[in-house]
C-alpha positions as CSV (number, residue, x, y, z in Angstrom):
1,M,-0.1,0.0,-0.6
2,G,0.7,3.9,-0.8
3,N,2.5,5.8,2.5
4,C,-1.0,6.7,3.7
5,F,-0.6,4.0,6.8
6,N,1.2,5.1,9.7
7,P,4.1,2.1,10.6
8,G,3.5,0.4,14.1
9,P,0.0,-1.6,15.0
10,I,-3.4,1.0,14.6
11,G,-6.6,0.7,14.7
12,S,-8.5,-1.5,17.5
13,P,-8.9,-5.5,17.0
14,T,-11.1,-6.2,14.2
15,A,-12.9,-9.1,13.0
16,Q,-11.3,-9.2,9.9
17,K,-9.6,-12.0,8.9
18,P,-6.1,-11.6,7.4
19,T,-5.8,-12.9,3.6
20,V,-4.6,-17.0,4.4
21,E,-2.6,-17.8,1.1
22,D,-4.4,-21.1,-1.3
23,S,-2.4,-24.4,-2.7
24,N,-1.7,-21.8,-5.5
25,D,-0.3,-19.0,-4.2
26,T,-3.7,-16.7,-4.5
27,Q,-5.5,-15.8,-1.6
28,T,-9.1,-17.2,-0.2
29,E,-10.3,-17.1,3.0
30,N,-9.9,-19.8,5.9
31,Q,-8.2,-22.3,3.5
32,D,-6.7,-24.4,6.6
33,V,-4.3,-27.9,5.5
34,S,-5.2,-31.2,7.8
35,P,-3.1,-33.4,8.4
36,D,24.6,-45.4,6.3
37,H,29.8,-47.1,7.3
38,I,32.6,-46.1,9.1
39,E,35.1,-43.1,7.0
40,L,37.7,-40.7,7.9
41,R,36.6,-36.8,6.8
42,A,39.6,-35.6,6.2
43,L,40.2,-31.8,7.3
44,P,40.0,-28.6,4.7
45,G,42.1,-27.2,3.3
46,L,43.2,-22.9,4.4
47,P,42.7,-21.5,1.7
48,D,43.9,-17.3,2.8
49,R,40.9,-15.6,2.6
50,E,39.4,-12.8,4.6
51,I,35.9,-12.6,6.3
52,T,34.7,-9.8,7.3
53,A,33.4,-8.0,10.4
54,D,30.3,-8.9,10.0
55,D,30.0,-12.2,9.5
56,R,33.4,-13.1,11.5
57,I,30.5,-14.1,15.1
58,V,28.2,-16.3,14.4
59,R,25.6,-17.9,16.8
60,A,24.5,-21.4,17.1
61,M,21.5,-22.5,15.8
62,F,22.3,-26.4,17.2
63,D,24.4,-27.9,19.4
64,F,27.5,-30.1,18.4
65,A,28.7,-32.9,20.0
66,G,32.8,-32.7,18.5
67,V,33.8,-36.2,17.3
68,G,37.5,-35.1,16.8
69,D,40.4,-32.9,18.4
70,E,39.9,-30.7,16.2
71,D,36.0,-29.8,16.1
72,V,35.0,-27.3,18.5
73,T,31.9,-28.5,21.2
74,F,29.3,-25.6,21.3
75,A,26.1,-24.9,22.5
76,K,22.1,-23.8,21.1
77,G,23.3,-20.4,22.0
78,D,26.8,-20.3,21.7
79,L,28.6,-17.1,20.1
80,L,31.5,-18.1,18.1
81,R,34.7,-16.0,16.4
82,V,34.8,-16.9,12.6
83,N,38.6,-17.3,12.2
84,Q,38.6,-18.6,8.5
85,K,35.4,-19.7,6.1
86,T,37.0,-22.8,3.9
87,E,35.4,-23.1,0.7
88,A,35.8,-27.1,1.4
89,D,33.1,-29.8,2.7
90,G,31.8,-27.0,4.8
91,W,34.1,-26.6,8.1
92,W,35.2,-23.7,9.1
93,L,37.5,-23.2,11.7
94,A,36.6,-20.9,14.4
95,T,37.0,-20.3,18.4
96,H,34.2,-20.9,21.2
97,L,34.0,-17.3,22.3
98,K,33.7,-19.0,26.5
99,T,35.1,-21.8,26.3
100,G,38.7,-20.5,24.0
101,Q,38.1,-23.9,22.4
102,H,39.5,-23.7,18.3
103,G,39.1,-26.3,16.1
104,Y,36.2,-26.4,12.6
105,I,32.7,-26.5,13.3
106,P,30.1,-27.8,10.6
107,S,29.3,-23.9,9.0
108,N,25.0,-25.3,8.8
109,Y,25.0,-25.2,12.0
110,V,25.5,-21.3,13.6
111,C,24.3,-18.8,11.4
112,K,25.5,-14.9,12.2
113,N,24.5,-13.2,15.2
114,D,22.3,-10.3,14.1
115,N,18.4,-9.3,13.8
116,S,18.0,-10.9,10.1
117,L,16.1,-13.2,9.3
118,E,17.9,-15.7,8.6
119,A,18.4,-15.4,12.5
120,Q,15.8,-15.8,13.7
121,D,13.7,-19.5,14.8
122,W,11.6,-19.0,13.5
123,F,12.3,-18.6,9.9
124,L,12.5,-21.7,7.8
125,D,15.4,-21.0,5.2
126,V,14.5,-23.6,2.3
127,E,13.7,-22.3,-1.2
128,A,10.6,-20.9,-1.9
129,K,9.6,-23.5,-4.3
130,E,9.6,-26.0,-0.8
131,A,8.7,-24.0,1.7
132,R,5.0,-24.2,1.6
133,G,5.4,-28.2,1.4
134,E,8.1,-28.0,4.7
135,S,6.2,-25.6,6.3
136,E,3.1,-27.5,6.4
137,I,5.7,-31.1,7.1
138,L,7.6,-29.3,9.8
139,L,4.4,-27.8,11.6
140,M,1.6,-30.9,11.5
141,L,4.6,-32.7,12.7
142,P,4.1,-34.8,17.1
143,G,5.0,-33.6,19.6
144,N,3.9,-29.8,18.0
145,C,0.6,-27.7,19.5
146,A,-1.6,-25.3,18.7
147,G,0.0,-22.0,17.8
148,T,3.4,-23.5,17.0
149,F,4.2,-21.6,14.0
150,L,7.0,-20.2,11.6
151,V,8.0,-17.6,9.0
152,R,9.1,-18.7,5.8
153,R,9.8,-17.3,1.2
154,C,6.5,-16.5,-0.1
155,N,7.1,-17.9,-4.6
156,D,5.5,-14.6,-5.6
157,E,8.3,-12.1,-4.7
158,R,6.0,-9.5,-4.2
159,I,5.2,-10.6,-0.8
160,P,7.7,-10.9,2.2
161,A,7.0,-13.2,3.8
162,V,4.7,-15.9,4.7
163,L,3.6,-17.0,7.9
164,S,2.2,-20.4,8.5
165,V,0.7,-21.6,11.9
166,R,-0.9,-24.9,13.5
167,Y,-4.3,-24.7,15.2
168,D,-6.6,-27.4,16.0
169,K,-10.4,-27.2,14.5
170,E,-13.6,-27.4,16.1
171,T,-13.0,-31.4,15.9
172,G,-10.0,-31.3,17.3
173,E,-8.1,-32.3,14.4
174,P,-4.7,-30.2,13.8
175,A,-4.3,-27.9,10.8
176,V,-2.0,-25.6,9.1
177,A,-2.6,-22.3,8.4
178,H,-0.8,-19.6,5.8
179,Y,-0.5,-15.6,5.6
180,R,0.9,-13.2,3.6
181,M,1.8,-10.4,5.1
182,R,2.5,-7.4,3.0
183,R,4.4,-4.7,2.7
184,M,4.4,-0.6,2.7
185,D,5.9,2.0,1.1
186,D,8.0,2.8,4.0
187,G,9.0,-1.2,4.9
188,G,6.1,-1.7,7.2
189,V,4.3,-4.3,6.9
190,Y,0.3,-6.1,7.7
191,F,-2.4,-8.9,6.7
192,N,-5.0,-6.8,7.0
193,T,-5.0,-2.6,6.5
194,K,-6.6,-2.0,9.7
195,R,-3.4,-3.0,11.3
196,T,0.2,-2.0,10.6
197,F,3.6,-2.5,12.2
198,H,7.0,-1.4,11.9
199,N,8.4,-4.5,11.0
200,I,8.1,-8.6,10.5
201,F,9.3,-8.1,14.2
202,D,6.8,-6.6,15.6
203,L,3.8,-8.3,13.5
204,I,5.2,-11.1,15.5
205,A,5.5,-10.0,19.0
206,H,1.3,-8.3,17.9
207,Y,0.0,-12.4,17.3
208,S,2.2,-13.7,20.0
209,R,0.0,-11.7,22.2
210,H,-3.0,-11.7,20.3
211,A,-4.7,-13.7,17.4
212,D,-6.4,-10.9,15.9
213,G,-7.9,-12.8,13.3
214,L,-6.3,-16.0,13.3
215,A,-6.9,-19.5,13.7
216,T,-4.6,-18.6,16.6
217,R,-2.3,-16.9,18.9
218,L,1.2,-18.1,17.9
219,S,3.0,-19.8,20.8
220,V,6.3,-21.2,20.1
221,P,8.2,-20.8,16.6
222,C,8.1,-24.5,15.2
223,P,11.6,-26.8,16.4
224,R,13.4,-26.6,13.7
225,I,15.1,-30.6,11.8
226,Q,19.5,-30.4,12.8
227,P,20.4,-30.7,9.7
228,V,23.5,-33.6,9.2
229,P,27.2,-31.4,9.7
230,W,28.5,-31.8,6.4
231,D,30.8,-35.0,5.4
232,M,30.7,-36.0,9.1
233,Q,33.3,-37.8,10.4
234,M,32.0,-41.6,11.8
235,L,28.7,-41.0,11.7
236,E,28.0,-43.2,9.4
237,I,25.4,-45.4,10.2
238,D,25.1,-49.1,7.4
239,R,21.5,-49.0,6.8
240,E,21.0,-52.5,8.0
241,A,21.7,-51.2,11.6
242,I,18.5,-48.9,11.6
243,T,14.8,-49.6,11.8
244,K,11.8,-47.8,10.6
245,T,8.0,-47.8,12.3
246,T,5.8,-44.8,11.8
247,Q,7.1,-42.3,8.7
248,L,6.0,-39.0,10.2
249,G,6.5,-37.2,6.9
250,E,8.9,-36.1,4.0
251,G,10.1,-33.3,2.1
252,H,12.9,-30.9,1.8
253,F,15.2,-32.6,4.6
254,G,14.1,-36.4,3.4
255,E,11.9,-38.4,5.5
256,V,11.2,-38.0,9.1
257,W,10.9,-41.4,10.4
258,K,9.9,-43.0,14.1
């Protein structure tokens, strides 16, 4: 919309429901979506490559227990200083800021320690064309409750992001609703023009306090699926040693089995 809307929350709670996204990324109202042997890793080389100050401090998105003396062990939320980014195998040289331990870390276990969308626990960092299906698989996994949510990319480049949230129907059956965000000329975002926000963070904060037209109030970010470290040494398991009982889902991250 234009600058006719002031940034920040305005107006009073409204019964008007935000636009919901359908399977073809067109606008509808109230669209529901129901329910390998052991190898040693050769350490990557150390090319002469400078990194910027903005890239240097990273935050752990998952726990990681180093499997060798050359690996740094860290917990989710720990801060590390990247000393060298390598082009091979997805491993970086880094120093743990608290323990001082120095060694290799898997790059897909950390993110920039900033306020970007990609650094948020609730952001699903997959390609837009896969994001909708992946969000439904993750949100519908056992253990997630009503209000579990994530923010993802949209196929429509005009849409800054989509909010996907799990809720319970009147029958008690879980489902997923998708809400497209809109952007104003001044950078603000909104679901409907009667309530606008400075940014996505303010929008998430508001709907974490009030449902305000959504299917349910936002409660907790959808848990991330912990990735396999790039070329992880000694963690390739013979398929014959694995017993599968129930398939829970399938998507960008592969099949999820119990």
